[in-house]
MIDOSE-1310 file (N, C-alpha, C; in nm, 2 decimals, decimal comma, always signed):
residues 268
mpgv	+4,97/+2,92/+5,96/+4,89/+2,84/+5,86/+4,82/+2,73/+5,92; +4,69/+2,71/+5,90/+4,62/+2,60/+5,97/+4,68/+2,47/+5,93; +4,70/+2,38/+6,03/+4,74/+2,24/+6,01/+4,89/+2,23/+5,99; +4,97/+2,35/+6,00/+5,11/+2,34/+5,98/+5,17/+2,40/+6,11
kegs	+5,26/+2,33/+6,17/+5,33/+2,38/+6,29/+5,43/+2,49/+6,25; +5,43/+2,60/+6,31/+5,51/+2,71/+6,28/+5,66/+2,68/+6,29; +5,73/+2,70/+6,17/+5,88/+2,68/+6,17/+5,91/+2,53/+6,15; +5,82/+2,44/+6,14/+5,85/+2,30/+6,13/+5,87/+2,27/+5,98
gavg	+5,79/+2,33/+5,89/+5,80/+2,29/+5,75/+5,74/+2,16/+5,72; +5,66/+2,10/+5,81/+5,60/+1,97/+5,78/+5,47/+1,96/+5,85; +5,37/+1,88/+5,79/+5,24/+1,87/+5,84/+5,24/+1,77/+5,96; +5,17/+1,80/+6,07/+5,16/+1,70/+6,18/+5,28/+1,71/+6,26
apen	+5,29/+1,61/+6,35/+5,41/+1,60/+6,44/+5,53/+1,57/+6,36; +5,64/+1,64/+6,40/+5,77/+1,62/+6,32/+5,83/+1,48/+6,35; +5,87/+1,41/+6,25/+5,93/+1,28/+6,27/+6,03/+1,27/+6,16; +6,15/+1,21/+6,21/+6,27/+1,19/+6,12/+6,23/+1,11/+6,00
faer	+6,27/+1,15/+5,88/+6,24/+1,08/+5,76/+6,30/+0,94/+5,76; +6,42/+0,93/+5,80/+6,49/+0,80/+5,80/+6,41/+0,70/+5,89; +6,35/+0,75/+6,00/+6,27/+0,67/+6,09/+6,14/+0,62/+6,02; +6,09/+0,71/+5,94/+5,96/+0,67/+5,87/+6,00/+0,56/+5,77
agkl	+6,12/+0,58/+5,70/+6,16/+0,47/+5,61/+6,19/+0,34/+5,68; +6,24/+0,35/+5,81/+6,26/+0,23/+5,89/+6,13/+0,16/+5,92; +6,03/+0,24/+5,95/+5,90/+0,18/+5,98/+5,85/+0,10/+5,86; +5,87/+0,16/+5,74/+5,82/+0,10/+5,62/+5,90/-0,03/+5,60
asia	+6,03/-0,03/+5,64/+6,11/-0,15/+5,63/+6,05/-0,27/+5,71; +6,01/-0,24/+5,83/+5,96/-0,34/+5,91/+5,83/-0,40/+5,86; +5,75/-0,31/+5,80/+5,62/-0,36/+5,73/+5,66/-0,45/+5,62; +5,76/-0,40/+5,54/+5,80/-0,48/+5,42/+5,85/-0,62/+5,47
arag	+5,93/-0,62/+5,57/+6,00/-0,74/+5,62/+5,89/-0,84/+5,67; +5,79/-0,79/+5,74/+5,68/-0,88/+5,78/+5,61/-0,94/+5,66; +5,60/-0,87/+5,55/+5,54/-0,92/+5,43/+5,63/-1,01/+5,35; +5,75/-1,02/+5,39/+5,85/-1,10/+5,31/+5,90/-1,04/+5,19
yslg	+5,89/-0,90/+5,19/+5,93/-0,83/+5,07/+6,08/-0,79/+5,07; +6,15/-0,80/+4,96/+6,29/-0,75/+4,96/+6,31/-0,69/+4,82; +6,34/-0,56/+4,82/+6,36/-0,48/+4,70/+6,47/-0,53/+4,62; +6,44/-0,55/+4,49/+6,54/-0,59/+4,39/+6,56/-0,74/+4,38
krlp	+6,49/-0,82/+4,47/+6,50/-0,96/+4,46/+6,37/-1,03/+4,41; +6,38/-1,13/+4,33/+6,26/-1,19/+4,28/+6,26/-1,34/+4,30; +6,15/-1,39/+4,31/+6,14/-1,54/+4,33/+6,13/-1,61/+4,19; +6,22/-1,70/+4,17/+6,22/-1,77/+4,04/+6,10/-1,87/+4,03
gada	+6,07/-1,90/+3,91/+5,97/-2,00/+3,88/+5,83/-1,96/+3,86; +5,74/-1,99/+3,95/+5,60/-1,98/+3,93/+5,56/-1,84/+3,91; +5,46/-1,82/+3,82/+5,40/-1,69/+3,79/+5,33/-1,63/+3,91; +5,26/-1,73/+3,98/+5,19/-1,69/+4,10/+5,28/-1,62/+4,21
aerg	+5,40/-1,67/+4,22/+5,50/-1,62/+4,31/+5,54/-1,48/+4,26; +5,55/-1,46/+4,14/+5,59/-1,33/+4,08/+5,48/-1,23/+4,10; +5,36/-1,27/+4,08/+5,24/-1,18/+4,10/+5,23/-1,14/+4,25; +5,26/-1,24/+4,34/+5,25/-1,21/+4,48/+5,36/-1,11/+4,52
lrsl	+5,48/-1,13/+4,46/+5,59/-1,03/+4,49/+5,55/-0,89/+4,44; +5,50/-0,88/+4,33/+5,45/-0,75/+4,27/+5,35/-0,69/+4,36; +5,26/-0,77/+4,41/+5,15/-0,72/+4,50/+5,21/-0,67/+4,63; +5,30/-0,74/+4,68/+5,37/-0,69/+4,81/+5,44/-0,56/+4,78
erla	+5,51/-0,56/+4,67/+5,58/-0,43/+4,63/+5,49/-0,31/+4,62; +5,37/-0,34/+4,56/+5,27/-0,23/+4,55/+5,22/-0,18/+4,68; +5,20/-0,28/+4,77/+5,16/-0,24/+4,91/+5,27/-0,16/+4,98; +5,39/-0,20/+4,96/+5,50/-0,13/+5,03/+5,51/+0,01/+4,97
ltel	+5,50/+0,03/+4,84/+5,51/+0,16/+4,78/+5,39/+0,25/+4,82; +5,27/+0,18/+4,83/+5,15/+0,26/+4,87/+5,18/+0,31/+5,01; +5,23/+0,23/+5,10/+5,26/+0,27/+5,24/+5,36/+0,39/+5,24; +5,46/+0,37/+5,15/+5,57/+0,47/+5,15/+5,51/+0,61/+5,09
rrrl	+5,42/+0,60/+4,99/+5,36/+0,72/+4,94/+5,27/+0,79/+5,05; +5,20/+0,71/+5,13/+5,12/+0,77/+5,24/+5,21/+0,84/+5,34; +5,33/+0,78/+5,37/+5,41/+0,84/+5,47/+5,48/+0,97/+5,41; +5,51/+0,97/+5,28/+5,57/+1,08/+5,22/+5,47/+1,20/+5,21
eevd	+5,34/+1,17/+5,21/+5,24/+1,28/+5,21/+5,25/+1,37/+5,34; +5,32/+1,31/+5,44/+5,33/+1,39/+5,57/+5,44/+1,50/+5,55; +5,52/+1,49/+5,44/+5,61/+1,60/+5,41/+5,54/+1,69/+5,31; +5,52/+1,81/+5,35/+5,44/+1,91/+5,26/+5,52/+1,95/+5,14
dpyl	+5,44/+1,98/+5,03/+5,49/+2,02/+4,91/+5,54/+2,17/+4,92; +5,66/+2,21/+4,89/+5,71/+2,34/+4,91/+5,63/+2,45/+4,83; +5,59/+2,41/+4,71/+5,52/+2,51/+4,63/+5,38/+2,53/+4,68; +5,31/+2,43/+4,71/+5,18/+2,44/+4,77/+5,18/+2,52/+4,90
aals	+5,28/+2,49/+4,98/+5,30/+2,56/+5,11/+5,32/+2,71/+5,08; +5,40/+2,74/+4,97/+5,43/+2,88/+4,94/+5,30/+2,95/+4,90; +5,22/+2,88/+4,82/+5,09/+2,95/+4,78/+5,01/+2,98/+4,90; +5,00/+2,89/+5,00/+4,92/+2,92/+5,12/+4,99/+3,03/+5,20
aasa	+5,12/+3,03/+5,21/+5,19/+3,14/+5,27/+5,17/+3,27/+5,21; +5,17/+3,27/+5,07/+5,15/+3,39/+5,00/+5,01/+3,45/+5,03; +4,91/+3,36/+5,03/+4,78/+3,40/+5,07/+4,77/+3,46/+5,20; +4,84/+3,40/+5,30/+4,84/+3,45/+5,44/+4,91/+3,59/+5,44
mnvg	+5,01/+3,61/+5,36/+5,09/+3,74/+5,36/+5,01/+3,85/+5,29; +4,92/+3,81/+5,20/+4,85/+3,92/+5,12/+4,73/+3,96/+5,19; +4,66/+3,87/+5,27/+4,53/+3,91/+5,32/+4,54/+3,90/+5,47; +4,49/+4,01/+5,54/+4,49/+4,01/+5,68/+4,36/+3,94/+5,73
gngr	+4,34/+3,93/+5,86/+4,22/+3,87/+5,92/+4,09/+3,94/+5,88; +4,10/+4,07/+5,85/+3,98/+4,14/+5,81/+3,96/+4,14/+5,66; +4,04/+4,07/+5,59/+4,02/+4,06/+5,44/+4,09/+4,17/+5,37; +4,15/+4,27/+5,44/+4,22/+4,38/+5,37/+4,37/+4,34/+5,34
hvqp	+4,42/+4,41/+5,23/+4,55/+4,38/+5,19/+4,65/+4,42/+5,30; +4,75/+4,33/+5,33/+4,85/+4,37/+5,43/+4,97/+4,42/+5,36; +5,02/+4,54/+5,39/+5,13/+4,60/+5,33/+5,26/+4,55/+5,40; +5,34/+4,46/+5,34/+5,46/+4,41/+5,40/+5,57/+4,52/+5,40
lnge	+5,68/+4,49/+5,47/+5,78/+4,59/+5,47/+5,88/+4,56/+5,36; +6,01/+4,59/+5,38/+6,11/+4,57/+5,27/+6,14/+4,42/+5,25; +6,18/+4,39/+5,13/+6,21/+4,25/+5,10/+6,34/+4,20/+5,16; +6,34/+4,17/+5,29/+6,46/+4,13/+5,36/+6,43/+4,02/+5,46
irgt	+6,53/+3,95/+5,50/+6,52/+3,84/+5,60/+6,52/+3,90/+5,74; +6,42/+3,87/+5,82/+6,42/+3,92/+5,96/+6,39/+3,80/+6,05; +6,49/+3,76/+6,13/+6,47/+3,65/+6,22/+6,45/+3,52/+6,13; +6,33/+3,47/+6,14/+6,30/+3,35/+6,07/+6,19/+3,37/+5,97
vvvm	+6,17/+3,50/+5,93/+6,06/+3,53/+5,84/+6,12/+3,62/+5,73; +6,09/+3,58/+5,60/+6,12/+3,66/+5,49/+6,00/+3,75/+5,46; +6,03/+3,88/+5,47/+5,92/+3,98/+5,44/+5,92/+4,02/+5,30; +5,80/+4,00/+5,23/+5,79/+4,02/+5,09/+5,78/+4,17/+5,06
psse	+5,83/+4,22/+4,94/+5,82/+4,35/+4,90/+5,67/+4,39/+4,88; +5,64/+4,52/+4,90/+5,50/+4,57/+4,89/+5,46/+4,56/+4,75; +5,34/+4,50/+4,73/+5,27/+4,49/+4,60/+5,13/+4,46/+4,62; +5,05/+4,47/+4,52/+4,91/+4,44/+4,52/+4,89/+4,29/+4,55
svep	+4,98/+4,21/+4,50/+4,97/+4,06/+4,52/+5,11/+4,00/+4,51; +5,13/+3,90/+4,59/+5,26/+3,83/+4,59/+5,25/+3,73/+4,48; +5,35/+3,73/+4,39/+5,36/+3,64/+4,28/+5,39/+3,50/+4,34; +5,33/+3,39/+4,28/+5,36/+3,26/+4,33/+5,51/+3,22/+4,34
lraa	+5,58/+3,25/+4,23/+5,72/+3,21/+4,23/+5,80/+3,29/+4,34; +5,77/+3,42/+4,36/+5,84/+3,49/+4,46/+5,80/+3,44/+4,60; +5,67/+3,40/+4,61/+5,63/+3,35/+4,75/+5,70/+3,22/+4,77; +5,72/+3,14/+4,67/+5,78/+3,00/+4,68/+5,93/+3,02/+4,73
mael	+6,00/+3,12/+4,67/+6,13/+3,15/+4,71/+6,14/+3,20/+4,85; +6,04/+3,28/+4,89/+6,03/+3,33/+5,03/+6,01/+3,22/+5,13; +5,92/+3,12/+5,09/+5,90/+3,00/+5,17/+6,02/+2,92/+5,19; +6,10/+2,90/+5,09/+6,23/+2,82/+5,09/+6,33/+2,90/+5,18
lnrs	+6,34/+3,03/+5,17/+6,43/+3,10/+5,25/+6,39/+3,10/+5,39; +6,26/+3,11/+5,42/+6,21/+3,09/+5,56/+6,26/+2,96/+5,62; +6,24/+2,86/+5,55/+6,27/+2,73/+5,60/+6,42/+2,71/+5,62; +6,50/+2,77/+5,53/+6,65/+2,75/+5,54/+6,70/+2,81/+5,66
igfg	+6,64/+2,91/+5,71/+6,69/+2,97/+5,84/+6,67/+2,88/+5,96; +6,55/+2,81/+5,96/+6,53/+2,73/+6,08/+6,58/+2,59/+6,07; +6,63/+2,55/+5,95/+6,66/+2,41/+5,94/+6,80/+2,38/+5,99; +6,81/+2,27/+6,07/+6,94/+2,22/+6,10/+6,99/+2,12/+6,00
rera	+7,11/+2,06/+6,01/+7,16/+1,97/+5,91/+7,07/+1,85/+5,88; +7,02/+1,79/+5,99/+6,94/+1,67/+5,98/+6,81/+1,70/+5,91; +6,74/+1,81/+5,95/+6,62/+1,85/+5,89/+6,63/+1,89/+5,74; +6,74/+1,96/+5,71/+6,77/+1,99/+5,57/+6,79/+1,87/+5,49
reyl	+6,87/+1,77/+5,54/+6,89/+1,64/+5,47/+6,76/+1,57/+5,45; +6,68/+1,56/+5,55/+6,55/+1,49/+5,55/+6,47/+1,56/+5,44; +6,46/+1,69/+5,43/+6,38/+1,76/+5,33/+6,43/+1,72/+5,19; +6,57/+1,73/+5,17/+6,63/+1,70/+5,04/+6,59/+1,56/+5,00
yaii	+6,61/+1,46/+5,09/+6,58/+1,32/+5,05/+6,43/+1,30/+5,02; +6,34/+1,37/+5,09/+6,20/+1,35/+5,07/+6,16/+1,41/+4,93; +6,22/+1,53/+4,89/+6,19/+1,58/+4,76/+6,24/+1,49/+4,65; +6,36/+1,44/+4,67/+6,42/+1,34/+4,57/+6,33/+1,22/+4,55
lrql	+6,29/+1,16/+4,67/+6,21/+1,04/+4,67/+6,08/+1,06/+4,60; +6,02/+1,18/+4,61/+5,89/+1,20/+4,55/+5,90/+1,21/+4,40; +6,02/+1,23/+4,35/+6,04/+1,24/+4,20/+6,07/+1,11/+4,13; +6,10/+1,00/+4,21/+6,14/+0,88/+4,16/+6,02/+0,80/+4,11
tpde	+6,03/+0,72/+4,00/+5,93/+0,62/+3,96/+5,97/+0,49/+4,02; +5,87/+0,39/+4,03/+5,90/+0,26/+4,09/+6,02/+0,20/+4,01; +6,02/+0,21/+3,88/+6,13/+0,15/+3,80/+6,26/+0,21/+3,84; +6,27/+0,34/+3,86/+6,39/+0,41/+3,89/+6,44/+0,37/+4,03
aril	+6,34/+0,34/+4,12/+6,38/+0,29/+4,25/+6,44/+0,15/+4,24; +6,39/+0,07/+4,15/+6,45/-0,07/+4,13/+6,60/-0,05/+4,08; +6,62/+0,04/+3,98/+6,75/+0,06/+3,93/+6,85/+0,11/+4,04; +6,80/+0,20/+4,12/+6,89/+0,25/+4,23/+6,92/+0,13/+4,33
sals	+6,82/+0,05/+4,35/+6,85/-0,07/+4,44/+6,96/-0,16/+4,37; +6,95/-0,18/+4,24/+7,05/-0,26/+4,17/+7,19/-0,19/+4,18; +7,19/-0,06/+4,18/+7,32/+0,01/+4,19/+7,38/+0,03/+4,33; +7,29/+0,00/+4,43/+7,33/+0,03/+4,57/+7,45/-0,04/+4,62
dgap	+7,49/-0,15/+4,57/+7,60/-0,22/+4,62/+7,74/-0,16/+4,57; +7,73/-0,06/+4,48/+7,84/+0,00/+4,43/+7,90/-0,06/+4,30; +7,85/-0,17/+4,25/+7,90/-0,23/+4,13/+7,87/-0,15/+4,01; +7,96/-0,13/+3,91/+7,93/-0,06/+3,79/+7,85/-0,15/+3,69
fpli	+7,77/-0,08/+3,61/+7,70/-0,14/+3,50/+7,74/-0,07/+3,37; +7,75/-0,15/+3,26/+7,78/-0,09/+3,13/+7,69/+0,01/+3,08; +7,74/+0,11/+3,02/+7,66/+0,22/+2,97/+7,71/+0,25/+2,82; +7,62/+0,27/+2,73/+7,65/+0,30/+2,59/+7,58/+0,41/+2,54
dvte	+7,64/+0,50/+2,47/+7,58/+0,61/+2,39/+7,60/+0,57/+2,25; +7,49/+0,58/+2,17/+7,49/+0,55/+2,03/+7,50/+0,69/+1,96; +7,61/+0,71/+1,89/+7,63/+0,84/+1,82/+7,65/+0,82/+1,67; +7,64/+0,93/+1,60/+7,67/+0,93/+1,46/+7,81/+0,97/+1,44
rngl	+7,89/+0,88/+1,37/+8,03/+0,91/+1,35/+8,05/+1,03/+1,26; +8,13/+1,13/+1,30/+8,15/+1,25/+1,22/+8,26/+1,22/+1,12; +8,30/+1,32/+1,04/+8,39/+1,31/+0,93/+8,53/+1,27/+0,98; +8,56/+1,31/+1,10/+8,70/+1,28/+1,15/+8,70/+1,15/+1,23
ggag	+8,59/+1,07/+1,23/+8,59/+0,94/+1,29/+8,55/+0,95/+1,44; +8,53/+1,07/+1,49/+8,49/+1,08/+1,63/+8,34/+1,08/+1,65; +8,29/+1,09/+1,77/+8,15/+1,09/+1,80/+8,09/+1,22/+1,77; +7,98/+1,22/+1,70/+7,90/+1,34/+1,66/+7,77/+1,34/+1,73
rvvl	+7,66/+1,36/+1,66/+7,53/+1,37/+1,72/+7,49/+1,24/+1,79; +7,44/+1,26/+1,92/+7,40/+1,15/+2,00/+7,26/+1,11/+1,96; +7,24/+0,98/+1,93/+7,11/+0,93/+1,89/+7,04/+0,86/+2,00; +7,12/+0,79/+2,09/+7,07/+0,73/+2,21/+7,17/+0,75/+2,32
rnas	+7,12/+0,80/+2,44/+7,21/+0,82/+2,55/+7,18/+0,73/+2,66; +7,28/+0,68/+2,73/+7,27/+0,60/+2,85/+7,19/+0,48/+2,85; +7,21/+0,40/+2,74/+7,16/+0,27/+2,73/+7,24/+0,18/+2,83; +7,17/+0,09/+2,90/+7,24/+0,01/+3,01/+7,17/-0,12/+3,03
tvgk	+7,25/-0,21/+3,08/+7,19/-0,34/+3,12/+7,13/-0,34/+3,26; +7,15/-0,23/+3,33/+7,11/-0,22/+3,47/+6,96/-0,23/+3,48; +6,88/-0,19/+3,38/+6,74/-0,20/+3,39/+6,69/-0,35/+3,39; +6,75/-0,43/+3,30/+6,71/-0,57/+3,30/+6,76/-0,64/+3,43
aagv	+6,87/-0,60/+3,48/+6,92/-0,66/+3,60/+6,83/-0,63/+3,72; +6,77/-0,51/+3,72/+6,69/-0,46/+3,82/+6,54/-0,51/+3,81; +6,51/-0,57/+3,69/+6,38/-0,62/+3,67/+6,27/-0,51/+3,65; +6,31/-0,40/+3,58/+6,22/-0,29/+3,56/+6,10/-0,34/+3,47
tlld	+5,99/-0,27/+3,48/+5,87/-0,29/+3,39/+5,89/-0,24/+3,25; +5,94/-0,12/+3,24/+5,95/-0,06/+3,11/+6,10/-0,06/+3,06; +6,14/-0,17/+3,00/+6,28/-0,18/+2,96/+6,31/-0,07/+2,86; +6,22/-0,03/+2,77/+6,25/+0,06/+2,67/+6,28/+0,20/+2,72
qvpa	+6,24/+0,22/+2,85/+6,27/+0,35/+2,91/+6,39/+0,36/+3,00; +6,47/+0,25/+3,00/+6,59/+0,24/+3,08/+6,68/+0,36/+3,05; +6,71/+0,40/+2,93/+6,80/+0,52/+2,90/+6,75/+0,64/+2,97; +6,62/+0,66/+2,96/+6,56/+0,78/+3,03/+6,57/+0,77/+3,18
yvtr	+6,55/+0,65/+3,23/+6,56/+0,63/+3,38/+6,70/+0,67/+3,43; +6,80/+0,61/+3,36/+6,94/+0,63/+3,40/+6,98/+0,78/+3,38; +6,93/+0,84/+3,28/+6,95/+0,99/+3,25/+6,90/+1,07/+3,37; +6,78/+1,03/+3,42/+6,71/+1,10/+3,53/+6,79/+1,08/+3,66
ligl	+6,83/+0,96/+3,68/+6,90/+0,93/+3,81/+7,04/+1,00/+3,81; +7,10/+1,01/+3,70/+7,23/+1,09/+3,69/+7,19/+1,24/+3,71; +7,08/+1,29/+3,65/+7,04/+1,43/+3,67/+7,01/+1,46/+3,81; +6,95/+1,37/+3,88/+6,92/+1,39/+4,02/+7,04/+1,37/+4,12
glae	+7,16/+1,33/+4,06/+7,28/+1,32/+4,14/+7,29/+1,19/+4,21; +7,20/+1,09/+4,19/+7,20/+0,97/+4,26/+7,29/+0,86/+4,19; +7,32/+0,88/+4,06/+7,41/+0,80/+3,99/+7,50/+0,88/+3,91; +7,62/+0,83/+3,87/+7,71/+0,90/+3,79/+7,78/+0,81/+3,68
pdee	+7,81/+0,87/+3,57/+7,88/+0,79/+3,47/+8,03/+0,79/+3,50; +8,10/+0,69/+3,44/+8,24/+0,68/+3,46/+8,30/+0,61/+3,34; +8,43/+0,58/+3,34/+8,50/+0,53/+3,22/+8,46/+0,38/+3,19; +8,49/+0,34/+3,07/+8,46/+0,20/+3,03/+8,54/+0,10/+3,12
vpel	+8,48/-0,01/+3,16/+8,55/-0,11/+3,23/+8,57/-0,23/+3,14; +8,69/-0,26/+3,10/+8,72/-0,38/+3,01/+8,66/-0,51/+3,06; +8,66/-0,53/+3,19/+8,61/-0,65/+3,25/+8,47/-0,68/+3,22; +8,39/-0,58/+3,18/+8,25/-0,59/+3,15/+8,22/-0,61/+3,00
etqy	+8,33/-0,66/+2,93/+8,32/-0,68/+2,78/+8,20/-0,76/+2,74; +8,17/-0,87/+2,81/+8,05/-0,95/+2,78/+7,92/-0,88/+2,79; +7,91/-0,80/+2,90/+7,79/-0,72/+2,92/+7,78/-0,61/+2,81; +7,88/-0,56/+2,77/+7,88/-0,46/+2,66/+7,82/-0,53/+2,53
eill	+7,87/-0,65/+2,50/+7,83/-0,72/+2,39/+7,68/-0,75/+2,39; +7,63/-0,79/+2,51/+7,49/-0,81/+2,53/+7,41/-0,69/+2,51; +7,46/-0,57/+2,56/+7,39/-0,45/+2,55/+7,38/-0,41/+2,40; +7,48/-0,44/+2,32/+7,47/-0,40/+2,18/+7,36/-0,48/+2,10
tdda	+7,31/-0,58/+2,16/+7,19/-0,66/+2,10/+7,06/-0,60/+2,15; +7,06/-0,51/+2,24/+6,93/-0,45/+2,29/+6,85/-0,39/+2,18; +6,72/-0,40/+2,18/+6,64/-0,35/+2,08/+6,65/-0,20/+2,06; +6,66/-0,12/+2,17/+6,67/+0,02/+2,16/+6,81/+0,06/+2,09
vraa	+6,91/-0,01/+2,13/+7,04/+0,02/+2,08/+7,05/-0,02/+1,93; +6,99/-0,13/+1,89/+6,99/-0,17/+1,75/+6,91/-0,07/+1,67; +6,79/-0,03/+1,72/+6,71/+0,07/+1,65/+6,79/+0,20/+1,63; +6,86/+0,25/+1,73/+6,94/+0,37/+1,72/+7,05/+0,35/+1,62
ensv	+7,11/+0,23/+1,62/+7,22/+0,20/+1,53/+7,18/+0,21/+1,38; +7,06/+0,16/+1,36/+7,00/+0,15/+1,22/+6,95/+0,29/+1,18; +6,94/+0,38/+1,27/+6,89/+0,51/+1,23/+7,00/+0,61/+1,17; +7,12/+0,57/+1,18/+7,23/+0,65/+1,12/+7,31/+0,57/+1,02
krvk	+7,38/+0,64/+0,93/+7,46/+0,58/+0,83/+7,59/+0,53/+0,88; +7,65/+0,61/+0,97/+7,78/+0,57/+1,02/+7,77/+0,58/+1,18; +7,78/+0,47/+1,24/+7,75/+0,47/+1,39/+7,88/+0,46/+1,47; +7,88/+0,52/+1,58/+7,99/+0,50/+1,67/+7,94/+0,48/+1,81
fvrr	+7,99/+0,38/+1,88/+7,94/+0,35/+2,02/+8,04/+0,40/+2,12; +7,99/+0,48/+2,21/+8,07/+0,53/+2,32/+8,04/+0,45/+2,44; +8,15/+0,38/+2,49/+8,13/+0,29/+2,61/+8,17/+0,36/+2,74; +8,08/+0,35/+2,83/+8,11/+0,40/+2,97/+8,05/+0,31/+3,07
tvhi	+8,05/+0,35/+3,19/+7,98/+0,27/+3,30/+7,90/+0,37/+3,38; +7,81/+0,31/+3,46/+7,73/+0,39/+3,55/+7,74/+0,32/+3,69; +7,75/+0,40/+3,79/+7,75/+0,35/+3,93/+7,68/+0,45/+4,02; +7,65/+0,41/+4,14/+7,58/+0,50/+4,24/+7,68/+0,60/+4,28
srlg	+7,63/+0,72/+4,30/+7,71/+0,83/+4,35/+7,72/+0,84/+4,50; +7,80/+0,94/+4,55/+7,80/+0,95/+4,69/+7,67/+0,99/+4,75; +7,60/+1,09/+4,69/+7,47/+1,13/+4,73/+7,37/+1,01/+4,72; +7,39/+0,93/+4,61/+7,30/+0,81/+4,60/+7,32/+0,71/+4,71
kefw	+7,44/+0,69/+4,76/+7,47/+0,60/+4,87/+7,41/+0,65/+5,00; +7,42/+0,78/+5,03/+7,37/+0,84/+5,14/+7,21/+0,84/+5,14; +7,16/+0,87/+5,02/+7,01/+0,86/+5,01/+6,96/+0,72/+5,03; +7,03/+0,62/+4,97/+6,98/+0,49/+4,98/+6,99/+0,43/+5,13
aacd	+7,10/+0,48/+5,19/+7,12/+0,44/+5,33/+7,00/+0,49/+5,42; +6,95/+0,61/+5,38/+6,84/+0,66/+5,46/+6,70/+0,60/+5,43; +6,69/+0,55/+5,30/+6,56/+0,51/+5,25/+6,55/+0,36/+5,23; +6,66/+0,29/+5,24/+6,66/+0,14/+5,21/+6,55/+0,07/+5,29
pars	+6,45/+0,02/+5,23/+6,34/-0,05/+5,31/+6,39/-0,19/+5,37; +6,51/-0,23/+5,33/+6,56/-0,36/+5,39/+6,63/-0,34/+5,52; +6,64/-0,21/+5,56/+6,71/-0,18/+5,69/+6,60/-0,15/+5,79; +6,62/-0,19/+5,91/+6,52/-0,17/+6,02/+6,56/-0,04/+6,09
């Protein structure tokens, strides 16, 4: 495929993903940028910090573009498998793995989803542990929003944050229908832009395996009380006749720790 090194799975010269993150860290350090930390006081300082953050994220996005999209690569691979150099249809062999190539079943055209699976199987054969880990982290990172990156930064030291589900109390006094899931103070602590989306952010981070819920921590009672005054929590509370609050905590997962260690812009 033009522009793609055979067997590498990435555009251009292969370079370790953690090393690319490290280069971003040095750029950020020179700019005086520190993820998750904010300068108190002047609005100008806050605007400057935001500007530096945008520059760092722009640079990170540029570097991530060096990691090719698996689905787009699969479409290109499908095109290459379907059409030979003379423009005639190439009749593949049986649908089996041979060496480092997945041979697609014979058909008039290779369906995109089947081609995508073939592309992933091709890559899995040639990947070592480090390359597979790099690919996983790159795909996860491309799914994160800036606000979610801030939340992961706030969780990165391992400290738990309060988590509350607002449910409708059932006839037996237990939790029934969930009205609001994963409300947390972690968003405010992280300084996210869209505070009303914190429950969705936390839910996504849990879904990606970067964070995980845990049992209630009584020592966080004050934070739980503060969370109960949150606008989203109050709105959910007022939407049901009989409310029940389910208290839990959220903290970074093992995958989250490993992912953050590889991508932390504060590390050189």
